[in-house]
N, C-alpha and C positions, 0 to 999 in steps of 0.2 A: 309663126310663135307669136301667141297674144301677149302687148305690152299693154299694161295698165298706167293711167291716168287718173287723175283725182279732179273732179272738180269740184269749184269754186264757182257757188251759184251766186256770193251775196256781190254786192258792189265792193268796190274799192273803199267809199266812205262807212262802209261796217266797219271798218278795222278803226282800231283808235287810234293808230299811226301806221305809215309804211313800212316803217320795221318791224313791224308784228305780222306781216307779210312776210317780208324777208324770212321771217322765224319759222313762221307755216311750211314754206315753200323746202326749208333744210330740212326740218321736220318728214316732211314730206316723201322725202327723198331716198332718209333713212328707211322708213319705212317698207322701203325697195318700189317706188312707183318711179314710174319713166317719164312721167308728162305731168302738167298741171291743165286740166278744162278750165279755158275762164268766161264768163256773164258780161260782151262786152260792154259799156258804158264810154258816157263822156267822163267820170271819175276814171275812169280806168286809160279813156285814149290823154290826157293829162299827164299820166304818171307811166305811159308805156314804157317810156329807158331806164325810168327806175326799177320795174316790174319783169323789162328785158334782162336786167343785168341781174336779178335776183334769182331767176330762173337758168339761166346760162351760168352763175357761181353755184349752184346747186345739183346742176346735171341732169336739168329739165326741160323735154321738152313742152312747146305750147301745142298739141298736136289740134287745136279748135277753137273756136272762137262760136259762144251760144251769140243769138243774134235777137233773141225773143225779148228785150227788154225796149226794143225802140218803136212796139206794138203800145208797151205804155205809153212812151212819149208821143201815140199817134198817128204813127203808121201804120200799114196795113193794105197788105195785095190785094186783100179782096173787094178794097171801097168802092162805093160808087162812084164817089167823086175823083174824078182823074187827077186833079193836082195830091192829091192825098199816095194812089197810087206812084207815080213819076216821081214824089220825095223817096218812097218806098225804094224803090229800082236803086234812086241815085245816092242812098243811103246805103245799099249792101253792096252797087259798083265801088264805090269808094274804099269799102272797108276791104276791099278784092285786092287794094296795093297794102293793108295791113296785113292780111294771111300773106299773100305772097312772101314781104318780109320778115315774114316767121317760120315760113315753111308750115302755113297752117292750114287746119280746113273752115270755111263759115256750115255752122248749122243753123237752117231756114227750118220754122214750123208756128210759132206762135204768129210771127209776121202773117203767114194766112190769112190770120183772123175770125173771127165768130160768124153765127147764124144772125144775131145781131148788127152786124153790118152789113150782112144781104143776107135774107133767108133762102132767096132764088141759087142753090146749089151749082145750078149749068152756069147761072151768068159768073156768078164766082170762080167757079172752073176756068171757065175763060176767063177772063183778069189774068186768074192767078200764073195761069202756062202763059199768056203774053208776057206779062211781068220777067218772069223767070229765064224765057228766050233770050229777053234784053239782059237781062246780070251771067247767065250762061254764057252768052257769046262774049264778053268782056273776061268773063274767067275762064275761055277756054284760048283765049289768045294769051292770055297774062299765067295760065299753066297753072291754075290753082282751082283746089275739088270745093263744089258746093255738093254738103249734102241734104235732105228733106229725111223732117225725124216725124213717123207718125206716132200723133199725140192722139188721148185719149176722145172721146165727143165731148167729155164734161167738159175740156179746155180749148181745144179749137175747132174750128166749126169743118173743117173738108180734111179729107184725105186723113182717117183715122189709124187704119190698118195698114199690115205693110201691104199687102197687096194691092191698095189704090195706093200709097206710093209709091210702088213700081209702075202700078198705072201712068200717074200722071211723072214721073223721071223718063218714060218712051214718051209718052205724048209731047214734050221737051224736048226730048231728041239730040240732044247735047252727052260727048262724053265726062264733061266738067261738072254734070250733075248723076249723083246717085244715092239709092239706098242706104238708111241707118235705122238699124233697133234698138229700140228700149224697153227693158227687160218687164218695169212697170206697162205701160202700156199697151201693151203685147196681151198681158194677164188679161186685161178688160178686153179688148178690140179681136184679139185673134184666139181661137181656136188653141191652137197651140204653140209653146215656149222656142221648141227647135226648129218643126217646118218655117215658119216665115225666114231663117235663115238659110237653109236650104236650096227655099224659092229664090235665094237672092245669089249665093252662091255665089261668084268671082264680083261680082258687082258690088257686092255690100260693099263701105268705105267706113263704117265709123257702129261703135256700137254705146249704150250705155247702159250699167247694169245699174237696177235698183229696187230693192225693195217692195212689195206689193204694196208698202202700206205707208210709202217713203221716207220711213228710217231706218235702224242698225241694221244690217244683213242678218238674217236670223229669227226676227223678233216678227216676220210675214211671212207667204208661204208659197215665197217664189224657193224653188229647186236648183240651183245656180250649177248644177253639175251638170245637165244635161246642155245643159246652156251651153257652156266651156266646151263640152265635146263636140254640139255640133258645130264651134267654129272652129276647132283643130280638124272635124271631119273638113270643110272647105278649104283647108288652108290659111286662114286667116289670118293676118300678120299685121294688120293695123292696131288702132287702141281701142283699147276698151275703157269707161272712165266709170270708175265709184262714181255715183251720187247719192249721195244723204242727206236730203233736205229737212228734216223734220225729231224733234224729240235728241240731238247731239250737237258737241258743240265739234269744231273739222277735226279735234284730235284724236278724239272718240273714234268718228268715224271711220277717219281715214285709214289709222291702226285696226281697228275690228273688220273694216270690210277687205283691204287685202289677206288678213288672216285666216276671215271668214274663207274666200276662193282657197286661199291656200289648202286650207281643211278638207274641204271637197273635194278638189283634185287628187287627193291620196289615193 
């Protein structure tokens, strides 16, 4: 059975004070969510004990951490500079310990880089695979899951479709590394919102539910009902994160998101 989590993209510093985050966690739980997906940042690391206590008090899991902010800090898995790639690998390996302690997975997407980082896709793919093999080896030993998010070509330079991500995970060949899906990116890169889910089958590890315009559910053109039905068909029992990052505050996004999903499943 699908479990819903709410994604908090903003870094901790976006909140006026840490207690504001605690109140948001309580509200998210009241809406009916079972988890919160968080964007890892230095600020989050500094406040992690408090954040974990807030989640526990609200009876929320932290199913996943996003890792893309590290790209904005200069790390990249496809970078020509070997020292940059090495730092990216070290960064992810260090986060594996955090994920293990939180019973979470790590979501890897933007860290792959852009074509401006490496114009040659073959060079980039070789480097990405090499880096992921190192990270996945540690993740396997520590029993932590990793997923590659298929992100559209306007935001990430490589492995944009679910098919490409599945090929990448097969190439890395680690049980720790599996594919995920995101409806906003599938809407751009894939010809179907449901076939990629069936293609992933039992290997599907994580889901992002996002409207085509990144705003409130129902304001774009994503039909979530077939997506949820496909997840049921493959007996997906992991988390699906409601992702709203435009034109809405957290409380409105959290409440309207889960209400929309409940309505389309009737």
